[in-house]
C-alpha positions as CSV (number, residue, x, y, z in Angstrom):
1,X,-54.9,-70.2,17.0
2,X,-56.4,-68.3,14.1
3,X,-59.9,-66.9,14.5
4,X,-62.2,-66.4,11.6
5,X,-65.6,-64.7,12.1
6,X,-68.7,-65.9,10.3
7,X,-69.6,-62.4,9.2
8,X,-66.7,-62.1,6.9
9,X,-67.5,-62.6,3.3
10,X,-66.3,-62.5,-0.2
11,X,-66.0,-58.7,0.0
12,X,-63.2,-58.9,2.6
13,X,-60.1,-57.1,1.4
14,X,-57.4,-59.7,0.7
15,X,-54.9,-57.1,2.1
16,X,-56.5,-57.5,5.6
17,X,-55.6,-61.2,5.6
18,X,-52.1,-60.4,4.5
19,X,-51.7,-57.8,7.3
20,X,-53.1,-60.3,9.8
21,X,-50.6,-62.9,8.6
22,X,-47.7,-60.6,8.9
23,X,-48.5,-59.6,12.5
24,X,-50.0,-62.9,13.8
25,X,-46.9,-64.4,15.2
26,X,-45.9,-61.3,17.1
27,X,-49.4,-60.8,18.5
28,X,-49.6,-64.5,19.6
29,X,-46.3,-64.1,21.4
30,X,-47.8,-61.6,23.8
31,X,-49.0,-63.0,27.2
32,X,-52.6,-64.2,27.2
33,X,-53.2,-63.7,23.4
34,X,-54.9,-66.9,22.2
35,X,-56.2,-65.9,18.8
36,X,-55.8,-63.5,16.0
37,X,-58.6,-63.1,13.4
38,X,-60.4,-60.9,11.0
39,X,-63.9,-59.6,11.6
40,X,-66.0,-56.6,10.6
41,X,-66.7,-53.2,12.2
42,X,-70.4,-52.1,12.5
43,X,-69.9,-50.3,9.2
44,X,-68.7,-53.4,7.5
45,X,-65.0,-52.6,7.3
46,X,-62.4,-55.3,8.1
47,X,-60.9,-55.2,11.6
48,X,-58.2,-57.4,13.1
49,X,-59.4,-59.1,16.2
50,X,-57.1,-60.2,19.0
51,X,-58.5,-62.7,21.5
52,X,-57.3,-62.8,25.1
53,X,-57.7,-65.5,27.7
54,X,-58.7,-62.9,30.3
55,X,-58.4,-59.2,31.0
56,X,-54.6,-58.4,30.9
57,X,-54.1,-54.6,31.0
58,X,-50.3,-54.9,30.4
59,X,-50.9,-57.0,27.2
60,X,-53.7,-54.7,26.0
61,X,-51.3,-51.7,26.3
62,X,-48.9,-53.6,23.9
63,X,-51.5,-54.2,21.3
64,X,-51.7,-51.4,18.7
65,X,-55.0,-49.7,18.1
66,X,-54.4,-49.9,14.4
67,X,-52.2,-52.1,12.2
68,X,-51.4,-50.9,8.7
69,X,-54.6,-48.9,8.5
70,X,-56.8,-51.7,10.0
71,X,-58.4,-51.0,13.4
72,X,-57.6,-53.6,16.0
73,X,-60.3,-54.9,18.4
74,X,-59.4,-56.8,21.6
75,X,-61.9,-59.4,22.9
76,X,-61.8,-61.5,26.0
77,X,-62.6,-64.9,24.8
78,X,-61.3,-67.1,27.6
79,X,-58.8,-69.9,27.4
80,X,-58.8,-72.1,24.3
81,X,-58.8,-75.8,24.8
82,X,-58.2,-78.5,22.2
83,X,-61.1,-80.9,21.6
């Protein structure tokens, strides 16, 4: 699943989307990763957000803190269910 945050706007760097796309499949293959999206840091810079179904320390250790210069934020969002 791809996650897009409402606070992203027209000023988002297109490169952030390209980086997310390049790493999305690999990140989604990690246990418990249910989404990969782009959001913003408190200072407005793009960040890559990795959503987990629950706290998974082993998976969190496999997720890089930064990908191609973009910080990575891990969020526990719970399981994703289709409507």
